[in-house]
N, C-alpha and C positions, 0 to 999 in steps of 0.2 A: 452519114450517121455512123457512130462508132459501134463496133461489135464486141461483146465480151465473149472471149473464147474460154472454154472450161479447161483449165490446166490443173488437174488434180495433184500434180507434183510441184505446183508453184511454191514459191517461198515468200516470206513476208517482205523481203527486199524488192521483189518484183510483183508485189500485190497489185491486182487490178482494181480493187476497191479499198479505199482508205476511209476509216471511221475516225472522225475528230471527236475525242472524248471530252464532253462538257459536264460530266458528272451524273449522267443518266444511269439508272439501274438496268435499263434495257439494252445498253451497248453490247453485252455479251450475247444477248438474244439476236441482235442484228448480225453480229459476226457469225453466230451459229447457223442462221438461215442462209447466209452467203456460202458458208462451207458446205452445207447440205446441197446447195445448187452447184457445187464444184468450183466456186470462185474463191480464190485466195484473198484474204483481207489483212490489213495492217491497222491496228488501233493505236492512235497517238494523241498527244496533247496538241491543240491547235497551233501553238507556237512552233512545234517541231516540223510542221508541214514545209516550211521554207527550206529547211536543211535537207529534206527528202527530195524535193523537186528542183532545188536551186542549182545543183552542179551538173545536171544533164546526164549523169551516168545511170541513174535509176529511171526505169520507164515511167512515163506520165500515167497516173491512174485513169481508168475509164470512168470511174464514178467516185464521188466523195460524199459520205453521209456526215452531217453535223448533228451530233446527238442532242438530246434534251439535257436538262440540268436544273438545279435549284435556283440559279441566278435569275434576276430580273434585268431586262435590257435597260431599265432606268437606274440601276445601281451603278454608281461610278466605279466600283471595284469589281464589276462583273467580268467574267472571262471574255476576252476579246477574240474574235475570229479573224483570220487573215483575209479579209474581204477582197482586197485588190488582187492578191494572188489567186484566190478562187475564181474571180471574174476573168483573169488572164487565162487560167487553165481552161475555163469554159469557152471563151471566145477563140483562143488560138489553137486549142487541142481538142475541143469537143467534149471535155470532161463534164459529165452530168453532175450537178450539185443538188443534193437533197437535204433540206433542213427539217429537223424533227423537233417539235415543241420549242425549246429555247433556241435551237439552231435556226428554225424558221423565223422566229422573231428577230434574232440577231441579223439575219440576212435582210429582212424587210427594213429594219431600222437603218442599217448601213447603206441600203439602196435609196434612202431618203423617204421611206414610207413611215407610217405612224402605227405604233402598237398601242392598243387601248385595252385596259383591263376590262374583262367581261363581268357582267352582273353576277354570273354564277360560274363555277369552275367548268372548264371544258374537258371532259374525259370521254374517250371513245370516239365514235363517229360524230363529226360536227359539220354542219353546212357552212360553206365558205362563200362569201359574196365579194366579187372584185368590182371596184368602182374606179372610174377614170382610166380605163385601159383603152 
């Protein structure tokens, strides 16, 4: 299991937590909470993750947050996440992957799951039921 060490002097280049920005207004809040915990973060567009981790010179992040956003996973023009790279980082390096709102839906859909529109908006704490596990 990976350990996140608190490096208060860390830089964005060596950030231990990467936040993939999908249009959420909460992204600065996520970064702020990480900073309060002493963990350096880097916020980037999902397409930029390949360039960050592809050359091997920059440390692999310990965790990646995929933020929420206004897109629908059923919109053909929706922002795409680098699913294969995320799964590689998770399996080969133990990088934790956290999807929030749209980020979670995009992960589920890319993994072959189904995202279904709720009868009412889901805001706040919501009960989750997993089937077929």
